[in-house]
C-alpha positions in Angstrom: -0.4 -0.1 0.3 1.3 3.3 -0.8 1.1 6.9 1.7 -0.6 9.5 0.2 0.8 12.9 0.4 -0.8 15.8 -0.1 1.9 17.6 -2.9 4.5 16.0 -4.1 7.8 15.3 -2.8 11.2 15.3 -4.1 13.9 14.2 -2.0 17.5 15.2 -3.1 19.9 13.4 -1.4 23.7 14.8 -2.6 26.4 11.9 -1.3 30.0 11.7 -0.4 32.6 10.1 -3.1 31.4 6.4 -3.3 32.0 3.7 -5.1 28.9 3.0 -6.4 25.4 5.2 -6.6 24.4 3.8 -2.5 27.8 2.9 -1.9 26.3 -1.0 -0.5 29.1 -2.8 -2.8 31.2 -4.5 -2.1 32.7 -7.4 0.4 33.0 -4.9 3.3 29.5 -2.9 3.3 28.5 0.1 6.2 25.3 -1.3 7.6 24.0 3.1 7.7 23.9 2.8 4.0 22.6 -0.6 4.0 19.4 0.6 6.0 19.4 4.0 3.9 19.7 2.0 1.5 16.8 0.5 1.8 15.3 2.7 3.1 15.5 4.9 0.4 13.8 1.7 -1.8 10.9 2.1 0.6 10.2 5.9 0.4 10.3 5.4 -2.9 7.8 2.6 -3.3 5.6 4.7 -1.4 5.6 7.5 -4.6 7.8 9.5 -3.0 11.3 11.2 -5.4 14.4 10.5 -4.6 17.0 11.7 -6.6 21.4 10.6 -5.6 23.9 11.8 -6.2 27.3 10.8 -5.6 30.4 13.2 -5.6 33.1 11.1 -7.0 30.6 10.2 -9.9 28.1 13.3 -10.8 30.2 16.7 -9.6 28.1 18.3 -11.8 24.7 17.9 -9.8 27.1 19.4 -6.9 28.3 22.7 -8.7 25.1 23.1 -10.5 22.8 23.1 -6.3 24.2 26.2 -5.2 23.6 25.9 -2.0 25.1 22.2 -1.5 28.5 24.1 -4.0 27.8 27.1 -1.0 28.1 25.2 2.4 31.1 22.7 0.8 32.6 25.0 -0.1 32.5 27.0 3.4 32.9 23.4 5.4 34.6 21.2 3.0 33.7 17.3 2.2 33.1 15.7 5.8 29.7 17.6 5.5 28.5 15.3 3.3 26.0 13.7 2.6 23.4 16.7 2.4 19.6 16.3 2.2 17.2 18.6 0.1 13.0 18.0 0.5 11.1 20.2 -1.7 13.9 22.2 -2.3 14.9 23.2 1.7 18.1 22.2 3.2 17.6 19.6 5.8 20.4 17.6 7.1 24.0 17.7 6.4 26.7 14.7 7.6 24.6 12.2 8.2 21.7 9.7 6.8 18.7 10.3 8.7 16.3 6.7 9.6 13.0 5.3 8.1 11.2 7.4 10.3 12.7 10.8 10.0 11.8 10.1 6.0 8.7 9.9 6.3 8.9 13.0 8.6 9.6 14.9 5.5 7.8 13.3 2.9 4.5 14.0 5.1 3.4 10.2 4.3 2.1 10.3 8.1 -0.7 11.7 9.6 0.7 12.5 13.2 -0.6 12.0 16.6 -4.0 12.5 17.6 -7.1 12.3 19.8 -5.3 9.8 21.7 -4.1 7.1 18.3 -1.1 6.0 17.2 1.3 7.0 15.7 1.6 5.0 12.2 5.8 5.5 11.2 6.4 5.1 15.2 4.4 1.4 15.2 5.4 0.6 11.8 8.8 1.2 12.0 9.0 -0.7 15.6 7.3 -3.9 13.8 10.8 -3.2 11.0 13.2 -3.6 13.9 11.3 -6.1 15.7 11.3 -8.4 12.6 14.8 -7.3 12.0 16.2 -8.5 15.4 13.7 -11.4 15.6 12.2 -10.2 18.3 8.9 -12.8 18.2 6.4 -11.0 21.5 6.9 -7.6 19.8 6.5 -8.4 16.7 3.0 -10.3 17.8 2.2 -6.8 19.7 3.1 -4.3 17.4 0.9 -6.4 14.6 -2.0 -6.9 17.2 -1.5 -3.1 18.5 -1.7 -2.2 14.7 -4.6 -3.5 13.7 -6.6 -2.2 16.7 -5.9 0.4 15.2 -7.2 0.4 12.0 -3.4 0.2 10.2 -3.7 -1.6 6.5 -2.3 -5.1 6.8 -0.7 -3.9 3.4 1.3 -1.6 5.6 1.7 -3.9 8.4 2.5 -6.8 6.4 5.2 -4.2 4.2 6.5 -3.3 7.7 7.5 -6.8 8.0 8.6 -7.6 4.9 11.1 -4.8 5.0 12.5 -6.0 8.9 12.7 -9.6 6.7 14.9 -8.2 4.2 17.0 -6.7 7.0 17.0 -9.5 8.8 18.4 -11.8 5.5 21.2 -9.0 4.9 22.8 -9.4 7.8 22.3 -13.4 7.9 24.0 -13.3 4.2 26.7 -11.0 5.3 27.5 -13.0 9.4 27.9 -15.8 6.5 29.4 -14.6 4.4 32.7 -13.8 7.5 32.4 -16.2 9.0 32.9 -18.2 5.3 36.3 -15.8 4.8 38.1 -15.9 8.4 37.5 -20.1 8.1 39.0 -20.4 4.4 35.6 -21.4 2.2 35.1 -20.7 -0.8 31.2 -20.4 -1.9 29.4 -23.1 -2.5 31.6 -25.5 -0.5 32.0 -27.1 2.8 33.5 -25.8 5.8 36.6 -27.8 7.8 35.2 -30.2 10.3 31.5 -29.0 9.3 30.4 -32.6 8.0 29.3 -32.3 5.1 31.9 -33.5 2.7 
């Protein structure tokens, strides 16, 4: 399910120099960049326009945006990433979480008349699934249903949590295999699979 914003939101992300468009490549993946890449993918799926610019690959985009260029010249590249929402600089020097992206895009209504904040509940549900917290997952799912959060939104949050958990498992397995000197597709010494 897509959550509609009242007006079209555009988020522009001016990333530091990275090896690829998201920084999620190679064998030593930064968890912050991986989480942010997932959050950007999710926010795009909600109908928000997101544009990312990598300093190493798209320096012209930095030159064309006067506020970004001015800030870079004044403060240096350590202020990156710079994030602009609908033409207004809202963040620099770090990657926001999904909750903050959702707030900037005005995807969810604020808490009113004692009704829960959907953004927080969905974010907490995703986190519970990511961490394997079955009791938390059940509690949050039932709370969401009770407060009329759509099944599609609840399923989407749980699927994001599953995706996060699988990425961590894959990275852990890859690191363990590297430490053991195991090539992909072969057996670890003493595992009994050979």
